[in-house]
Rosetta silent file (secondary structure, phi, psi, omega in degrees, C-alpha in Angstrom):
SEQUENCE: MARSRDSVDPSPSSESTFTYNQFLETFPDNEACLAYLKEQFYADGTECPKCGKASKFHRIKGRSAYSCQYCGYHAYPTAGTIFHKSSVSLQLWFFAVYLMSSTRCGISAKQLEREIGVTYKTAHRMFKMIRTLLSDEGEPPLSGDVEVDESGYGGKPRAYEKRNKLGKLRESFRPTMLAMVERRGRVRPRVIDGRTTPAIHSTVKEHVLPDSMLFTDEYRTYVKLGEQYRGHKRIKHIARVYVDGDTHTQTVEGFFGLFKNGVRGVYHSISGEYLQNYLDEYAFRYNRRHSRVPMFFAMLSRVQTTVPAGPATA
SCORE:     score description
SCORE:     0.000 S_00000001
   1 L     0.000  129.219  179.916  -73.840   50.849  -18.682 S_00000001
   2 L   -67.635  145.058  178.341  -70.959   49.642  -20.735 S_00000001
   3 L   -74.590  131.363 -177.100  -67.852   51.829  -20.895 S_00000001
   4 L   -66.697  143.404  174.826  -67.351   53.460  -24.272 S_00000001
   5 L   -66.770  -24.710  179.707  -64.277   52.366  -26.197 S_00000001
   6 L   -86.516   -2.878 -176.255  -63.516   55.906  -26.966 S_00000001
   7 L   -78.005  142.246  175.903  -63.544   57.033  -23.382 S_00000001
   8 L  -107.484    3.147  178.412  -60.273   58.098  -21.823 S_00000001
   9 L   -71.096  150.646 -176.720  -61.757   58.228  -18.276 S_00000001
  10 L   -68.084  143.651  177.219  -60.333   55.796  -15.708 S_00000001
  11 L   -66.241  149.070  175.303  -62.335   52.522  -15.247 S_00000001
  12 L   -53.968  -31.300 -177.573  -64.338   52.216  -12.100 S_00000001
  13 L   -85.015  -11.805 -176.429  -62.204   49.291  -11.139 S_00000001
  14 L   -69.982  143.958  174.889  -58.906   51.047  -11.744 S_00000001
  15 L   -83.444    2.329 -176.690  -56.717   51.961   -8.806 S_00000001
  16 L   -71.167  140.144  177.465  -55.400   55.090  -10.550 S_00000001
  17 L  -108.758  -13.303  179.692  -56.107   58.336   -8.721 S_00000001
  18 L  -162.085  101.058 -173.469  -54.736   60.751  -11.293 S_00000001
  19 L   -84.332  171.375  177.379  -54.295   59.592  -14.896 S_00000001
  20 H   -63.498  -41.510  179.608  -52.226   61.176  -17.744 S_00000001
  21 H   -65.436  -36.513  175.213  -55.403   62.506  -19.423 S_00000001
  22 H   -64.924  -41.159  177.056  -56.487   64.064  -16.139 S_00000001
  23 H   -62.508  -34.088 -178.972  -53.073   65.709  -15.801 S_00000001
  24 H   -75.375  -31.811  179.372  -53.454   67.194  -19.329 S_00000001
  25 H   -74.391  -34.514 -179.349  -56.894   68.396  -18.651 S_00000001
  26 H   -81.861  -36.597 -177.722  -55.856   70.098  -15.310 S_00000001
  27 L  -126.770   71.743 -179.930  -52.460   71.503  -16.593 S_00000001
  28 L   -75.277  -17.869 -175.794  -52.832   72.020  -20.339 S_00000001
  29 L  -157.736  178.398 -179.052  -50.323   74.930  -20.410 S_00000001
  30 H   -65.106  -32.713  176.544  -48.005   77.090  -18.374 S_00000001
  31 H   -61.546  -44.203 -178.366  -50.861   79.431  -17.387 S_00000001
  32 H   -64.642  -36.486  176.185  -52.762   76.642  -15.725 S_00000001
  33 H   -65.803  -44.637  178.589  -49.660   75.632  -13.788 S_00000001
  34 H   -64.918  -44.717  175.320  -49.012   79.192  -12.668 S_00000001
  35 H   -62.599  -30.112  175.151  -52.698   79.655  -11.611 S_00000001
  36 H   -66.814  -43.449  176.855  -52.479   76.540   -9.497 S_00000001
  37 H   -65.546  -35.326 -177.575  -49.463   77.871   -7.623 S_00000001
  38 H   -65.436  -40.577  178.223  -51.103   81.226   -7.254 S_00000001
  39 H   -64.829  -27.858  176.763  -54.124   79.555   -5.589 S_00000001
  40 H   -78.380  -31.227 -177.362  -51.921   77.741   -3.149 S_00000001
  41 H  -103.971  -34.484 -173.626  -49.856   80.785   -2.078 S_00000001
  42 L  -134.018   54.458  179.428  -52.100   83.782   -2.902 S_00000001
  43 L   -68.922  162.258  178.539  -55.669   82.608   -2.935 S_00000001
  44 L   -53.449  132.971 -176.413  -58.375   85.261   -2.588 S_00000001
  45 L    87.830    7.599  175.628  -58.358   86.773    0.899 S_00000001
  46 E   -75.746  140.004  178.080  -54.654   86.063    1.506 S_00000001
  47 E   -68.470  132.225 -179.663  -52.915   88.883    3.357 S_00000001
  48 L   -71.415  132.470 -176.623  -50.613   90.935    1.153 S_00000001
  49 L   -65.926  -15.900 -178.276  -46.989   90.610    2.394 S_00000001
  50 L   -98.251  -52.990 -176.948  -46.618   94.453    1.883 S_00000001
  51 L  -100.126   -9.657  174.583  -49.754   96.206    3.059 S_00000001
  52 L    79.954   -0.332  179.947  -51.173   93.351    5.229 S_00000001
  53 L   -89.788  150.016  176.180  -54.715   93.575    3.821 S_00000001
  54 E   -68.928  104.128 -169.085  -56.817   90.621    2.738 S_00000001
  55 E  -114.466  170.303  165.953  -56.445   91.063   -0.960 S_00000001
  56 L  -105.415  134.023  172.389  -57.222   89.717   -4.365 S_00000001
  57 E  -102.253  121.510 -170.844  -54.221   89.247   -6.601 S_00000001
  58 E  -104.285  140.294  179.084  -54.668   89.988  -10.291 S_00000001
  59 E   -61.664  135.047  176.813  -52.580   88.613  -13.104 S_00000001
  60 L   -96.921  117.985 -177.914  -50.077   90.961  -14.565 S_00000001
  61 L   -57.670  136.484  174.593  -50.050   90.660  -18.341 S_00000001
  62 L    77.726    6.088  179.280  -46.786   89.544  -19.847 S_00000001
  63 L  -134.053  157.316  174.727  -45.238   88.622  -16.502 S_00000001
  64 L   -92.546   56.379 -176.564  -45.373   85.449  -14.284 S_00000001
  65 L  -143.818  162.162  178.620  -46.733   87.641  -11.478 S_00000001
  66 E  -128.827  149.015 -170.224  -49.821   88.800   -9.714 S_00000001
  67 E  -114.876  131.779  174.913  -50.562   92.317   -8.321 S_00000001
  68 E   -65.789  132.533  179.938  -52.214   93.192   -4.942 S_00000001
  69 L   -67.812  -12.278 -175.554  -55.463   95.182   -5.608 S_00000001
  70 L   -98.735  -53.600 -169.745  -54.650   97.579   -2.849 S_00000001
  71 L  -110.261   -9.693  179.952  -50.938   98.492   -2.913 S_00000001
  72 L    82.116   16.149 -179.118  -49.782   96.968   -6.305 S_00000001
  73 L   -63.279  133.080 -179.854  -47.368   94.627   -4.614 S_00000001
  74 E   -89.661  113.973  178.672  -46.056   92.054   -7.193 S_00000001
  75 E  -101.544  123.740 -179.845  -46.380   88.471   -6.035 S_00000001
  76 L  -104.924  110.588 -176.885  -44.449   85.827   -7.875 S_00000001
  77 L   -68.942  -12.662 -176.379  -45.831   82.302   -7.128 S_00000001
  78 L   -96.158   -9.713 -179.319  -42.743   80.571   -8.308 S_00000001
  79 L   -59.546  132.940 -178.170  -40.460   82.637   -6.057 S_00000001
  80 L    77.823    1.333  175.387  -38.707   80.527   -3.376 S_00000001
  81 L  -103.786  175.136  179.629  -39.679   77.291   -5.111 S_00000001
  82 L   -70.305  -10.460 -177.151  -37.712   74.812   -7.172 S_00000001
  83 L   -92.480   -9.081 -175.852  -39.236   76.488  -10.310 S_00000001
  84 L   -55.810  130.438  173.674  -37.730   79.895   -9.526 S_00000001
  85 L    57.984   21.675 -177.387  -35.659   81.399  -12.338 S_00000001
  86 L   -84.753  140.859  178.136  -35.713   78.090  -14.312 S_00000001
  87 L   -89.615    5.918  174.622  -35.391   78.269  -17.996 S_00000001
  88 L   -96.651  139.938 -173.052  -37.528   75.155  -18.331 S_00000001
  89 L   -67.482  155.392 -172.799  -41.213   75.821  -18.724 S_00000001
  90 H   -62.973  -38.631 -179.679  -43.499   75.426  -15.679 S_00000001
  91 H   -64.976  -37.888  179.728  -45.644   72.704  -17.425 S_00000001
  92 H   -68.214  -28.113  177.770  -42.522   70.595  -18.113 S_00000001
  93 H   -71.591  -42.426 -176.733  -41.617   70.860  -14.401 S_00000001
  94 H   -69.542  -33.583  179.010  -45.160   69.696  -13.441 S_00000001
  95 H   -71.598  -33.498  170.741  -44.843   66.863  -15.959 S_00000001
  96 H   -62.538  -41.714  175.660  -41.546   65.821  -14.455 S_00000001
  97 H   -65.760  -38.461  178.020  -43.214   65.633  -11.030 S_00000001
  98 H   -59.349  -46.017 -178.593  -46.059   63.632  -12.581 S_00000001
  99 H   -62.937  -38.625  174.475  -43.661   61.169  -14.125 S_00000001
 100 H   -64.431  -41.231 -177.366  -41.825   60.684  -10.892 S_00000001
 101 H   -74.057  -23.848 -170.006  -45.087   60.223   -8.977 S_00000001
 102 L   -91.445    1.481 -178.147  -46.700   57.855  -11.397 S_00000001
 103 L  -117.085  148.746  179.345  -44.140   55.066  -11.132 S_00000001
 104 L   -73.430  -38.794 -172.889  -43.549   52.768   -8.167 S_00000001
 105 L  -110.867   11.651  179.053  -39.751   52.600   -8.495 S_00000001
 106 L    88.837 -178.065  179.061  -39.036   56.034  -10.042 S_00000001
 107 L  -139.006  143.336 -177.051  -37.769   57.192  -13.400 S_00000001
 108 L   -81.383  157.066  172.794  -34.236   57.830  -14.464 S_00000001
 109 H   -66.579  -24.956  174.799  -33.021   61.252  -15.636 S_00000001
 110 H   -68.899  -37.929  179.910  -32.101   59.707  -18.933 S_00000001
 111 H   -71.476  -41.883 -179.356  -35.774   58.644  -19.456 S_00000001
 112 H   -59.760  -43.121  176.291  -36.937   62.169  -18.358 S_00000001
 113 H   -48.494  -49.536 -171.928  -34.482   63.580  -21.023 S_00000001
 114 H   -75.816  -33.766 -178.537  -36.301   61.541  -23.728 S_00000001
 115 H   -71.259  -44.430 -170.379  -39.770   62.329  -22.368 S_00000001
 116 H  -109.283   -5.640  175.773  -39.664   66.119  -22.116 S_00000001
 117 L    75.179   34.730  174.102  -36.812   67.004  -24.604 S_00000001
 118 L  -107.189  175.789  177.787  -34.342   68.583  -22.271 S_00000001
 119 L   -78.461  161.842  177.385  -30.633   67.770  -21.932 S_00000001
 120 H   -57.652  -45.017 -179.469  -29.468   65.101  -19.545 S_00000001
 121 H   -59.827  -37.063  177.282  -27.804   67.669  -17.374 S_00000001
 122 H   -72.024  -42.571  174.867  -31.120   69.607  -17.063 S_00000001
 123 H   -59.747  -41.327  178.722  -33.088   66.377  -16.418 S_00000001
 124 H   -71.232  -31.745  174.192  -30.767   65.338  -13.708 S_00000001
 125 H   -68.208  -34.959  177.840  -30.887   68.684  -12.064 S_00000001
 126 H   -62.677  -51.357 -178.156  -34.658   68.712  -12.121 S_00000001
 127 H   -66.712  -32.410  177.110  -34.921   65.376  -10.425 S_00000001
 128 H   -61.036  -43.146 -175.195  -32.238   66.324   -7.869 S_00000001
 129 H   -75.137  -35.453  173.999  -34.272   69.359   -6.909 S_00000001
 130 H   -60.761  -41.328  178.576  -37.605   67.538   -6.814 S_00000001
 131 H   -64.527  -26.636  178.793  -36.048   64.977   -4.439 S_00000001
 132 L   -66.078  -16.240  177.235  -35.019   67.703   -2.033 S_00000001
 133 L   -83.408  -10.632 -168.060  -38.692   68.229   -1.431 S_00000001
 134 L  -100.571    9.132 -179.170  -39.368   64.604   -0.304 S_00000001
 135 L   -72.312  145.816  179.911  -37.380   64.545    2.917 S_00000001
 136 L   -96.399   16.925  176.980  -39.203   63.558    6.090 S_00000001
 137 L   -56.560  132.003  174.098  -37.259   65.975    8.338 S_00000001
 138 L    96.446   -9.798 -178.556  -39.581   67.497   10.925 S_00000001
 139 L   -82.127  156.499 -172.901  -42.104   64.684   10.871 S_00000001
 140 L   -60.178  150.473  179.861  -43.092   62.923   14.231 S_00000001
 141 L   -69.279  163.372  179.736  -40.825   60.030   15.427 S_00000001
 142 E   -75.048  157.632  178.123  -41.964   56.397   14.922 S_00000001
 143 L  -155.720  178.775 -176.050  -43.790   54.479   17.585 S_00000001
 144 L    80.293 -146.525  173.992  -45.632   51.139   18.207 S_00000001
 145 E   -80.630  114.402 -171.832  -43.992   48.038   16.815 S_00000001
 146 E  -121.932  119.246  175.542  -40.902   49.176   15.077 S_00000001
 147 E   -89.131  138.618 -178.946  -38.561   46.996   13.021 S_00000001
 148 E  -130.657  136.078  178.628  -34.874   48.142   12.690 S_00000001
 149 E  -153.993  157.293  175.022  -32.233   46.793   10.323 S_00000001
 150 E  -123.401  156.210 -179.120  -29.063   48.007    8.593 S_00000001
 151 E  -151.009  148.627  175.815  -27.808   47.177    5.144 S_00000001
 152 E   -89.580  148.514  172.980  -24.803   48.039    3.036 S_00000001
 153 L  -115.560  136.748 -175.433  -25.214   49.645   -0.325 S_00000001
 154 L   114.880  173.555 -178.039  -23.028   48.791   -3.327 S_00000001
 155 L   -72.715  150.546  179.299  -21.403   45.654   -4.595 S_00000001
 156 L   -82.397  159.568  177.786  -19.903   43.097   -2.314 S_00000001
 157 L   -52.328  140.128  176.494  -16.101   42.254   -2.475 S_00000001
 158 L   -83.239  169.706 -174.819  -15.238   40.175   -5.473 S_00000001
 159 H   -64.368  -36.831 -179.341  -13.325   36.912   -5.145 S_00000001
 160 H   -68.015  -28.740  179.670   -9.973   38.411   -6.277 S_00000001
 161 H   -71.692  -41.632  173.881  -10.452   41.155   -3.739 S_00000001
 162 H   -64.116  -37.565  177.221  -10.912   38.619   -0.906 S_00000001
 163 H   -66.573  -38.864  176.116   -7.787   36.818   -2.046 S_00000001
 164 L   -89.146   15.767  177.471   -5.825   39.986   -1.937 S_00000001
 165 L    58.249   35.046 -177.879   -7.293   40.969    1.380 S_00000001
 166 L  -100.198  -10.794 -172.601   -9.007   43.920   -0.216 S_00000001
 167 H   -62.747  -45.053 -179.324  -12.505   42.829    0.817 S_00000001
 168 H   -64.388  -37.000  178.878  -12.540   44.475    4.276 S_00000001
 169 H   -68.198  -43.248  177.545  -11.171   47.630    2.776 S_00000001
 170 H   -69.338  -34.156  177.652  -13.835   47.852    0.111 S_00000001
 171 H   -63.124  -36.142 -178.335  -16.493   46.915    2.710 S_00000001
 172 H   -71.861  -13.741  178.690  -15.431   49.844    4.884 S_00000001
 173 L  -100.248    0.122  174.742  -16.203   52.269    2.063 S_00000001
 174 L   -74.127  126.077  174.888  -19.664   50.955    1.375 S_00000001
 175 L   -56.894  140.382  177.359  -22.371   53.379    2.495 S_00000001
 176 E  -103.452  133.659  176.013  -24.506   51.960    5.377 S_00000001
 177 E  -112.437  138.390  172.220  -28.289   52.369    5.374 S_00000001
 178 E  -117.456  128.703  178.182  -30.327   52.103    8.511 S_00000001
 179 E  -126.038  142.251 -179.461  -34.145   51.779    8.245 S_00000001
 180 E  -126.313  128.009 -171.687  -36.729   51.906   10.889 S_00000001
 181 E  -132.742  127.156  165.309  -40.284   50.813    9.936 S_00000001
 182 E   -68.802  132.790  174.629  -43.537   50.929   11.862 S_00000001
 183 L   -68.820  127.192 -179.119  -45.549   47.721   11.185 S_00000001
 184 L    61.428   27.159  177.018  -48.437   48.788    8.887 S_00000001
 185 L  -138.123 -138.002 -169.933  -47.062   52.364    9.129 S_00000001
 186 L   -88.062  163.112  176.663  -44.170   54.670    8.164 S_00000001
 187 E  -127.076  143.236  178.823  -40.547   54.022    7.230 S_00000001
 188 E  -134.098  101.556 -179.757  -37.616   56.215    8.201 S_00000001
 189 E  -100.645  144.371  177.807  -34.387   55.390    6.306 S_00000001
 190 E  -145.470  143.443  174.875  -31.043   57.045    7.012 S_00000001
 191 E   -88.041  125.233 -175.662  -27.535   56.898    5.641 S_00000001
 192 E  -124.303  172.620 -173.800  -25.254   56.534    8.684 S_00000001
 193 L   -87.903   77.350  172.319  -21.493   56.353    9.278 S_00000001
 194 L    84.503  177.229  179.202  -20.916   52.602    9.271 S_00000001
 195 L   -94.482   49.990  178.376  -22.409   49.787   11.392 S_00000001
 196 L   -93.471  156.130  179.787  -20.962   51.181   14.582 S_00000001
 197 H   -57.619  -46.014  176.914  -22.770   51.291   17.904 S_00000001
 198 H   -54.964  -47.562 -179.014  -22.763   55.094   18.249 S_00000001
 199 H   -63.035  -45.272 -177.602  -24.215   55.611   14.780 S_00000001
 200 H   -68.317  -43.255 -177.711  -26.949   53.055   15.118 S_00000001
 201 H   -59.739  -51.677 -174.221  -27.870   53.944   18.713 S_00000001
 202 H   -65.858  -32.654  179.301  -28.033   57.688   18.139 S_00000001
 203 H   -70.697  -44.425 -177.535  -30.091   57.326   14.904 S_00000001
 204 H   -68.354  -42.694  178.875  -32.603   54.980   16.317 S_00000001
 205 H   -64.848  -27.503 -179.883  -33.023   57.042   19.562 S_00000001
 206 H   -75.401  -35.154 -170.884  -33.570   60.206   17.382 S_00000001
 207 H  -111.782   -6.820  176.155  -36.311   58.643   15.246 S_00000001
 208 E  -126.208  133.417 -176.690  -38.115   56.093   17.499 S_00000001
 209 L   -72.553  149.591 -172.975  -39.932   56.791   20.716 S_00000001
 210 L   -62.049  -28.830 -176.150  -38.842   55.010   23.883 S_00000001
 211 L   -84.095   16.002  176.662  -42.228   53.384   24.481 S_00000001
 212 L   -83.552  153.818  172.553  -41.910   51.411   21.253 S_00000001
 213 E   -95.772  120.308 -176.918  -41.408   47.699   20.910 S_00000001
 214 E   -91.455  140.288  176.365  -38.194   47.003   18.876 S_00000001
 215 E  -127.861  117.807 -178.580  -37.768   44.081   16.511 S_00000001
 216 E  -138.809 -179.650  170.103  -34.203   43.475   15.141 S_00000001
 217 L   -88.340 -167.399 -169.874  -31.883   40.556   14.165 S_00000001
 218 L   -87.383   10.341 -177.710  -29.202   39.158   16.388 S_00000001
 219 L   -56.252  128.412 -167.326  -26.607   41.838   15.657 S_00000001
 220 L   -60.570  -27.628 -175.808  -24.842   42.554   18.944 S_00000001
 221 H   -72.503   -9.104  176.618  -25.122   46.299   18.924 S_00000001
 222 H   -83.365  -13.899 -175.740  -28.908   46.076   19.242 S_00000001
 223 H   -63.623  -54.969 -179.222  -28.720   44.398   22.706 S_00000001
 224 H   -69.940  -28.295  174.661  -27.900   47.531   24.667 S_00000001
 225 H   -64.255  -39.453 -179.317  -30.138   49.565   22.442 S_00000001
 226 H   -61.878  -30.690 -178.122  -33.146   47.361   23.221 S_00000001
 227 L   -66.297  -15.180 -177.348  -32.748   48.104   26.930 S_00000001
 228 L   -96.726    6.227  177.233  -33.797   51.728   26.374 S_00000001
 229 L  -117.617  163.086 -178.913  -37.115   50.677   24.915 S_00000001
 230 L   -53.676  -32.606  176.975  -40.391   49.215   26.136 S_00000001
 231 E  -165.467  161.551  176.800  -39.377   45.852   24.764 S_00000001
 232 E  -149.508  121.820  174.642  -36.996   44.234   22.372 S_00000001
 233 E  -112.013  138.444 -175.318  -37.370   41.004   20.350 S_00000001
 234 E  -123.462  143.271  177.582  -34.602   39.511   18.254 S_00000001
 235 L  -112.100  138.130 -171.966  -34.791   36.963   15.452 S_00000001
 236 L  -101.620   92.463  174.472  -31.741   34.755   14.918 S_00000001
 237 H   -68.606  -25.319 -175.609  -31.009   34.823   11.190 S_00000001
 238 H   -68.621  -25.889  177.830  -27.713   33.126   11.687 S_00000001
 239 H   -94.600   16.582 -178.059  -29.750   30.015   12.764 S_00000001
 240 L    52.520   38.913  173.243  -31.870   30.366    9.586 S_00000001
 241 L  -111.094  122.243 -172.872  -34.883   31.333   11.668 S_00000001
 242 L  -115.204  -24.551  177.782  -36.745   34.224    9.980 S_00000001
 243 E  -140.969  127.740  177.923  -40.121   34.221   11.616 S_00000001
 244 E  -139.376   95.252 -178.760  -41.069   33.183   15.212 S_00000001
 245 L    72.229 -125.802 -179.194  -44.597   34.285   16.088 S_00000001
 246 L   -96.205    5.158 -177.616  -44.697   37.949   15.800 S_00000001
 247 E   -91.642  112.912  172.415  -40.859   38.226   15.947 S_00000001
 248 E  -168.845  172.376  174.001  -39.353   39.050   12.518 S_00000001
 249 L  -127.477   34.289 -175.111  -37.875   41.800   10.430 S_00000001
 250 H   -69.185  -27.624 -178.454  -39.658   40.981    7.277 S_00000001
 251 H   -68.512  -45.965 -178.585  -41.196   44.463    6.957 S_00000001
 252 H   -73.093  -36.075  178.142  -37.953   46.427    6.986 S_00000001
 253 H   -65.157  -30.865  176.201  -36.249   43.860    4.758 S_00000001
 254 H   -65.610  -40.484  178.659  -39.188   44.297    2.331 S_00000001
 255 H   -66.122  -44.706 -179.411  -38.466   48.066    2.116 S_00000001
 256 H   -61.586  -36.605  177.704  -34.757   47.364    1.456 S_00000001
 257 H   -66.757  -39.235  178.910  -35.709   44.867   -1.294 S_00000001
 258 H   -60.373  -47.814 -178.316  -38.043   47.377   -2.815 S_00000001
 259 H   -67.830  -45.778 -177.798  -35.353   50.038   -2.790 S_00000001
 260 H   -68.721  -38.184  177.067  -32.420   47.940   -4.091 S_00000001
 261 H   -65.317  -40.747  179.192  -34.557   46.235   -6.817 S_00000001
 262 H   -63.574  -41.465  179.775  -35.706   49.664   -7.892 S_00000001
 263 H   -67.334  -42.913  178.085  -32.245   51.121   -8.062 S_00000001
 264 H   -61.257  -38.152 -173.786  -30.978   48.062  -10.040 S_00000001
 265 H   -83.571  -33.445 -171.397  -33.862   48.248  -12.512 S_00000001
 266 H  -104.525  -52.767 -169.840  -34.148   52.024  -12.982 S_00000001
 267 H   -98.035  -22.952 -177.125  -30.934   53.768  -11.987 S_00000001
 268 L    73.067  -52.942  179.220  -28.538   50.910  -12.163 S_00000001
 269 L  -161.132  140.848  177.340  -26.138   52.677   -9.831 S_00000001
 270 L  -129.641  153.116  179.060  -26.301   55.855   -7.746 S_00000001
 271 L   -76.260  143.298  174.979  -23.628   57.890   -6.006 S_00000001
 272 H   -55.703  -25.004 -179.949  -23.236   57.671   -2.281 S_00000001
 273 H   -61.940  -33.202 -174.604  -23.364   61.390   -2.222 S_00000001
 274 H  -113.603   11.883 -177.627  -27.089   61.352   -3.195 S_00000001
 275 H   -61.093  -39.781 -178.779  -28.090   58.096   -1.575 S_00000001
 276 H   -62.001  -37.315  176.761  -30.069   59.814    1.196 S_00000001
 277 H   -66.949  -36.771  174.584  -32.137   61.672   -1.490 S_00000001
 278 H   -68.357  -36.874  175.332  -33.023   58.419   -3.268 S_00000001
 279 H   -64.048  -38.585 -174.907  -34.017   56.835    0.087 S_00000001
 280 H   -65.561  -40.804 -177.581  -36.233   59.903    0.763 S_00000001
 281 H   -63.075  -44.505 -178.487  -37.972   59.433   -2.577 S_00000001
 282 H   -67.013  -42.542  176.921  -38.647   55.757   -1.920 S_00000001
 283 H   -62.000  -38.010  178.945  -39.784   56.442    1.650 S_00000001
 284 H   -58.744  -44.817 -177.006  -42.145   59.219    0.487 S_00000001
 285 H   -68.674  -45.935 -177.301  -43.974   56.762   -1.809 S_00000001
 286 H   -57.244  -44.113 -172.921  -43.880   54.010    0.868 S_00000001
 287 H   -73.461  -11.389 -174.429  -45.359   56.231    3.600 S_00000001
 288 L  -119.861   14.813 -172.270  -48.243   57.309    1.246 S_00000001
 289 L   -64.239  -28.771  176.294  -49.011   53.792   -0.211 S_00000001
 290 L   -95.375   -6.598 -176.563  -52.515   53.799    1.327 S_00000001
 291 L   -73.406  148.875  177.826  -53.429   57.373    0.743 S_00000001
 292 L   -92.276   -4.474  178.122  -56.179   58.313   -1.676 S_00000001
 293 L   -77.736  127.261 -178.387  -54.541   61.647   -2.389 S_00000001
 294 L   -56.358  137.394 -176.339  -52.793   61.296   -5.751 S_00000001
 295 H   -55.168  -33.108 -179.874  -49.030   60.978   -5.378 S_00000001
 296 H   -58.408  -49.370 -178.430  -48.586   63.835   -7.828 S_00000001
 297 H   -71.678  -28.153  172.138  -50.380   66.318   -5.569 S_00000001
 298 H   -60.148  -41.550 -176.926  -48.635   64.874   -2.482 S_00000001
 299 H   -75.673  -40.262 -175.715  -45.299   65.697   -4.148 S_00000001
 300 H   -71.393  -24.608  176.295  -46.320   69.034   -5.523 S_00000001
 301 H   -62.344  -21.499 -175.050  -47.627   70.088   -2.097 S_00000001
 302 H   -70.710  -16.100  178.966  -44.084   70.106   -0.821 S_00000001
 303 H   -86.208    0.700 -174.425  -43.293   73.277   -2.760 S_00000001
 304 H  -106.441   10.408 -177.318  -46.095   74.967   -0.740 S_00000001
 305 L   -67.667  -30.767  179.743  -44.481   74.438    2.722 S_00000001
 306 L  -126.621  127.766  177.855  -43.190   78.026    2.830 S_00000001
 307 L   -69.866  119.376 -178.757  -45.066   80.986    1.295 S_00000001
 308 L   -75.982  151.297 -179.347  -42.450   82.555   -0.948 S_00000001
 309 L  -102.595  108.944 -179.916  -41.635   86.152   -0.679 S_00000001
 310 L   -77.693  160.773  173.673  -41.776   87.904   -4.035 S_00000001
 311 L   -49.855  129.904 -174.727  -39.900   91.068   -4.923 S_00000001
 312 L   -79.114   77.702  179.454  -41.364   94.058   -3.082 S_00000001
 313 L  -115.262  153.976 -177.506  -42.112   96.072   -6.166 S_00000001
 314 L  -116.089    0.000    0.000  -45.161   98.326   -6.693 S_00000001
């Protein structure tokens, strides 16, 4: 059967898992957004934090709260989340999460300002708070075949800086990113204190299991590091050799390329203070690139990691 030209449903051949029209149908207003959070935190049968009984929580008219059917405890679904006490409507918060989740390289705060009609300061704050949800802290270490590489962030020394011997000084202030990537798996990027042996060794040992096979370039600090793993293969980029059988670092370099091109195209420049947060955002998408769960719900699920404790009022 031919698809109607008036239909807004996704095409069967489309890779989209959650379209804009589906977002509007699911979350048409603030009430729908609040009801969604209520179902995540206080679904029917959830124990009341006050009386401990498996209760139903009923909507309190005129307030963003629900009441326990037994003791009258007021449960606030937004308490303890990034939405708590915000002057921005809950639907706009959800839409901001949707916009961030629906692009491969992210969206700037300036664009969000234009999309939802808030000030730039508010848009920047919203994105900063959403990014705090995307950290991979607490997730299992990497294993298997793991590629490791480091890269500086920021512009390289200009010609006049090199002539005036300022190149090394500027280079020393560039933030250093270290990325560890499982082949066909997850990525774990970290901002570290320079390309020093202690910084690199401690970070890799923290995030990569010892029974893994390491793949790195010829940087000398990786030699001793590789001795602590099941195996270590190095590719000699200085000799212009980039692939030798299964020995390469193309996967981790691909992640760096995705991140740097995205920053140049969307954000243009970001502060070193927030560099880890932006890396977390890109890693979050990368690690779920094969998932059929819509990225929007994957991001939104992060506000549900801890059941919020609402004010104990009766």
